[in-house]
C-alpha positions as CSV (number, residue, x, y, z in Angstrom):
1,M,14.7,48.1,-5.6
2,I,12.9,44.7,-4.7
3,L,14.9,42.4,-2.5
4,S,14.7,38.8,-2.8
5,E,13.3,36.6,0.0
6,S,16.8,35.2,1.1
7,T,18.3,38.6,1.0
8,K,15.6,39.9,3.4
9,A,16.3,37.0,5.5
10,S,20.1,37.6,5.5
11,L,19.6,41.2,6.4
12,V,17.1,40.2,9.5
13,L,19.7,37.7,10.7
14,V,22.4,40.3,10.7
15,F,20.1,42.8,12.5
16,T,19.4,40.0,15.1
17,C,23.1,39.3,15.5
18,A,23.6,43.3,16.1
19,C,21.1,43.1,18.9
20,W,22.4,39.8,20.3
21,A,25.8,41.5,20.5
22,F,24.3,43.6,23.5
23,S,24.0,40.4,25.5
24,F,27.5,39.7,26.0
25,P,28.3,42.7,28.4
26,I,25.0,42.7,29.8
27,M,25.5,39.0,30.9
28,K,28.9,39.5,32.1
29,A,27.6,42.6,34.0
30,L,24.8,40.6,35.5
31,E,27.2,38.0,37.1
32,Q,29.3,40.8,38.7
33,V,26.0,42.5,40.1
34,G,24.7,39.1,41.4
35,R,28.0,38.2,43.0
36,V,27.7,41.2,45.2
37,E,24.5,39.8,46.4
38,V,25.3,36.1,46.5
39,P,29.3,35.9,46.8
40,S,29.5,32.3,47.6
41,A,27.5,31.1,44.6
42,P,29.3,29.1,41.8
43,S,29.4,30.6,38.2
44,V,26.9,28.1,36.9
45,F,24.4,29.3,39.3
46,F,24.5,32.8,37.8
47,A,24.4,31.4,34.4
48,S,21.5,29.1,34.6
49,L,19.6,31.8,36.7
50,C,20.1,34.4,34.3
51,V,18.8,32.0,31.4
52,A,16.0,30.9,33.5
53,I,14.6,34.3,34.3
54,R,15.2,35.7,31.0
55,F,13.2,33.1,29.0
56,S,10.5,32.8,31.8
57,V,9.5,36.3,31.4
58,A,9.9,36.1,27.6
59,G,7.8,32.9,27.4
60,V,5.0,34.7,29.6
61,V,5.1,37.8,27.2
62,M,4.9,35.6,24.1
63,A,2.2,33.7,25.4
64,L,0.1,36.9,25.9
65,V,1.0,38.1,22.4
66,C,-0.3,34.8,21.0
67,G,-3.4,34.9,23.1
68,R,-5.9,32.4,22.1
69,S,-3.9,31.1,19.1
70,L,-1.5,29.5,21.4
71,A,-4.3,26.9,22.1
72,R,-4.0,25.8,18.6
73,T,-0.3,25.0,18.8
74,T,0.3,21.9,16.7
75,R,2.3,18.8,17.5
76,L,5.1,20.1,14.9
77,E,5.2,23.3,16.6
78,W,5.8,21.6,20.2
79,L,8.5,19.6,18.6
80,Q,10.1,22.5,17.0
81,G,10.0,24.7,19.9
82,G,11.0,21.9,22.4
83,G,14.1,21.1,20.3
84,L,15.0,24.8,19.9
85,G,14.5,25.3,23.7
86,L,16.5,22.3,24.9
87,F,19.6,23.0,22.5
88,G,19.3,26.8,23.1
89,G,18.9,26.6,27.0
90,L,21.8,24.2,27.7
91,G,24.0,25.9,25.1
92,L,23.6,29.4,26.7
93,V,24.4,28.0,30.1
94,L,27.5,26.3,28.9
95,Q,28.6,29.4,27.0
96,M,27.9,31.8,30.0
97,D,29.8,29.6,32.4
98,G,32.5,29.0,30.1
99,M,33.2,32.9,30.0
100,A,34.1,32.8,33.7
101,Y,37.1,30.3,32.8
102,T,38.6,31.7,29.7
103,L,39.1,35.0,28.0
104,A,36.2,36.5,26.3
105,S,38.3,36.7,22.9
106,T,38.9,32.9,23.0
107,S,35.3,32.1,23.9
108,A,34.2,34.3,21.0
109,F,36.5,32.3,18.6
110,I,35.3,29.0,19.8
111,T,31.8,29.6,19.6
112,Q,32.0,30.3,15.9
113,A,33.0,26.5,15.4
114,Y,29.3,26.2,14.1
115,C,30.4,27.8,11.0
116,V,32.4,24.9,10.2
117,L,30.4,22.2,12.0
118,I,27.3,22.8,10.0
119,P,28.7,22.3,6.6
120,V,30.9,19.4,7.7
121,W,27.6,17.7,9.0
122,L,25.9,18.4,5.8
123,C,28.7,17.0,3.7
124,L,28.6,13.7,5.9
125,R,24.9,13.6,5.7
126,H,24.5,14.0,2.1
127,L,28.0,12.4,1.1
128,R,29.1,15.3,-1.2
129,W,31.5,18.1,-0.9
130,P,30.2,21.6,-0.3
131,A,30.2,24.1,-3.1
132,P,33.5,26.2,-3.4
133,Q,32.1,29.4,-2.4
134,V,30.6,27.7,0.7
135,A,33.8,26.1,1.9
136,G,35.9,29.3,1.1
137,A,33.4,31.5,2.9
138,C,33.5,29.3,6.0
139,V,37.2,29.2,6.0
140,L,37.4,32.9,5.7
141,A,34.9,33.5,8.4
142,L,36.9,31.1,10.9
143,A,40.0,33.0,10.0
144,G,38.5,36.2,10.7
145,A,37.0,35.1,14.0
146,A,40.7,33.8,14.8
147,V,42.1,37.3,14.1
148,L,39.2,39.1,15.9
149,A,39.9,36.9,19.0
150,G,43.7,37.7,18.8
151,L,44.8,34.1,18.6
152,G,48.6,33.6,18.1
153,T,49.2,36.6,20.4
154,E,48.8,34.4,23.7
155,K,49.0,30.9,24.7
156,F,45.8,28.9,23.5
157,Q,45.1,25.8,25.6
158,F,41.9,23.8,26.3
159,G,40.5,24.0,30.0
160,R,37.2,24.0,31.6
161,G,36.1,27.3,29.8
162,E,37.2,26.2,26.4
163,W,35.4,22.9,26.7
164,E,32.3,24.4,27.9
165,T,32.2,27.0,25.1
166,L,32.9,24.2,22.6
167,A,30.1,22.0,23.8
168,G,27.8,25.1,23.8
169,S,28.7,25.8,20.1
170,L,27.9,22.2,19.3
171,L,24.5,22.7,20.7
172,F,24.0,25.8,18.9
173,T,24.9,23.8,15.8
174,C,22.2,21.4,16.7
175,Q,19.8,24.4,17.3
176,I,20.4,25.8,13.7
177,L,20.1,22.5,12.0
178,W,16.9,21.6,14.1
179,L,15.2,25.0,12.8
180,D,16.5,24.3,9.2
181,R,14.4,21.0,9.1
182,P,11.8,21.2,6.2
183,L,9.5,19.2,8.5
184,F,8.7,22.5,10.4
185,H,8.3,25.0,7.3
186,G,4.6,25.1,7.9
187,N,4.7,25.9,11.6
188,N,3.7,29.2,13.1
189,S,6.8,30.8,14.1
190,L,5.4,32.8,17.1
191,R,3.9,29.9,18.6
192,A,7.1,27.7,18.1
193,S,9.2,30.5,19.7
194,T,6.9,30.7,22.7
195,V,7.3,26.9,23.2
196,M,11.0,27.4,22.8
197,F,11.2,30.1,25.5
198,L,9.2,28.0,28.2
199,V,11.2,24.9,27.3
200,M,14.5,26.9,28.1
201,A,13.0,28.2,31.1
202,L,12.0,24.8,32.4
203,T,15.3,23.2,31.5
204,T,17.3,25.8,33.4
205,W,15.2,26.5,36.6
206,P,16.4,23.1,38.2
207,M,19.9,23.9,37.3
208,A,19.8,27.1,39.2
209,L,17.9,25.8,42.2
210,L,20.4,23.0,42.6
211,T,23.4,24.9,42.3
212,G,22.5,28.1,44.5
213,P,23.9,28.1,48.0
214,S,20.5,28.3,49.3
215,P,16.7,28.6,48.1
216,S,16.8,32.3,48.8
217,S,19.7,33.1,46.7
218,V,17.5,32.8,43.7
219,L,15.5,35.7,44.9
220,H,18.4,37.8,46.2
221,A,21.0,37.4,43.1
222,Y,19.0,39.4,40.7
223,G,16.9,41.5,42.9
224,S,18.6,44.7,42.9
225,T,17.4,47.8,40.8
226,S,20.7,47.5,38.7
227,A,20.1,43.8,38.0
228,I,16.4,44.4,37.1
229,G,17.3,47.0,34.7
230,L,20.0,44.9,32.8
231,L,17.5,41.9,32.7
232,A,14.8,44.2,31.2
233,V,17.2,45.3,28.3
234,L,18.3,41.8,27.8
235,I,14.8,40.4,27.7
236,V,13.4,43.0,25.6
237,L,16.2,43.8,22.9
238,C,18.1,40.5,23.1
239,T,15.3,38.1,23.4
240,L,11.6,39.2,22.5
241,I,12.8,41.1,19.5
242,T,15.7,38.7,18.1
243,F,14.6,35.2,18.6
244,P,11.0,35.2,17.0
245,L,12.7,37.0,14.1
246,A,15.4,34.4,13.8
247,N,13.0,31.7,14.0
248,H,10.9,33.0,11.4
249,W,13.5,34.2,8.7
250,Q,16.3,31.6,9.2
251,P,14.5,28.6,7.4
252,K,14.3,31.0,4.3
253,I,18.1,30.5,3.7
254,S,20.2,27.4,4.1
255,A,21.6,26.3,7.5
256,T,25.3,27.1,6.4
257,Q,24.3,30.5,5.2
258,A,22.7,31.3,8.5
259,G,26.0,29.9,10.3
260,L,28.1,32.4,8.4
261,L,25.7,35.1,9.1
262,Y,25.6,34.3,12.7
263,C,29.5,34.9,12.6
264,T,28.8,38.7,12.5
265,E,27.7,38.6,16.1
266,P,31.2,38.8,17.5
267,V,32.1,41.8,15.2
268,F,29.0,43.7,16.7
269,T,29.9,42.6,20.1
270,A,33.5,43.9,19.8
271,L,32.1,47.4,18.7
272,V,29.5,47.2,21.5
273,T,32.1,46.7,24.1
274,L,33.9,49.6,23.0
275,V,31.1,51.8,24.6
276,V,28.5,49.7,26.6
277,P,30.7,48.4,29.5
278,G,31.5,51.9,30.6
279,F,27.8,52.9,30.5
280,I,27.0,50.0,32.4
281,S,29.5,50.7,35.2
282,R,28.4,54.2,35.4
283,T,24.7,53.2,36.1
284,T,25.3,50.0,38.3
285,G,28.6,50.8,40.4
286,I,30.5,47.7,39.2
287,R,33.8,48.1,37.6
288,Y,33.7,47.0,33.9
289,E,35.9,48.9,31.5
290,N,35.5,49.5,27.7
291,E,37.3,47.6,25.3
292,S,39.8,49.4,23.0
293,L,39.7,49.5,19.2
294,T,42.4,47.3,18.0
295,L,43.9,46.2,14.5
296,H,42.7,42.7,15.4
297,L,39.0,44.1,15.5
298,V,39.3,46.0,12.3
299,L,41.1,43.1,10.2
300,G,39.2,40.4,11.9
301,G,35.7,42.0,11.3
302,T,36.4,43.0,7.9
303,T,37.4,39.3,7.1
304,I,34.2,37.9,8.6
305,L,32.1,40.6,6.8
306,A,34.1,39.7,3.5
307,A,33.1,36.1,3.9
308,N,29.3,36.9,4.3
309,A,29.5,39.3,1.3
310,W,31.0,36.3,-0.7
311,I,28.2,33.9,0.2
312,L,25.5,36.5,-0.4
313,A,27.0,37.4,-3.7
314,R,27.5,33.8,-4.8
315,P,24.9,31.7,-2.9
316,P,24.8,27.8,-3.3
317,A,23.4,26.5,-6.6
318,T,20.7,24.4,-4.7
319,P,17.9,26.9,-3.9
320,K,16.3,26.7,-0.4
321,A,12.7,25.5,-0.6
322,S,10.1,28.1,0.2
323,P,8.0,27.5,3.4
324,S,4.4,27.5,3.0
325,P,2.2,30.4,3.8
326,A,1.2,28.8,7.1
327,A,4.8,29.8,8.4
328,T,4.2,33.4,8.4
329,A,3.9,34.5,12.0
330,S,0.4,35.7,12.9
């Protein structure tokens, strides 16, 4: 069976979401581990420091992988990677800091706002209604995220955590749309990803240095063996493997389809948190309990997967322009 390029791209993006799912319990555990070392630091310090370290190391590794090819980075690759890095770096800090002030389920739901923001922006830009299957799949995915988050079983109100998460989702929307621009379809995805990582690091290091209680807190917060181990998994599994794949394959489908596929991340996250927190607790000594399998997880997850199956079975009529051969990572 020969898969179409769009189907391959969709499967790759689902795989990246499955890997990204591990980042949620790891980042949550990292803050707890770091707070043991620097108890007086604000939550934004741990969020920005985690992003800064994560993408500094990833950027150096990617630069070594690119080797001499990095010297051939074009203006458009700098522009693409710079935009992705700016949107992604700030979005991740807002999302991580927001988690400290709201329920994880609420954060997961609000983050999925980009599955609606993307088609709304495209409708306004092109002055036309979305295809019926696109609108239906977006509504279905958002409903699934609401069920998965358990909304309706508790009071829902907007505070600091909710506003930060929504702002992060808006930046992730910009990141997805930036990567979708035809202007970048001839770029080398590895070089663009390297630029992205380095820009994310440069964006967040000043935030970490300015919000820390002292300059030495940057060294002490994640200097323990437990923190280094968690960072290693975060950098390899959730960064080096996933972002270059997403940057290479996402442009082969529409931004709306990509946004829907990214909605599978909270489904995988819910599954991961059934097991991983307990394992982290045993290896780091912090208290972080596993989540429980609930009806919300089953119904919400099934609804989100159904939305993606719908859009895959009946993709929008307008085909996505194929990128030039130069877009292939080398």
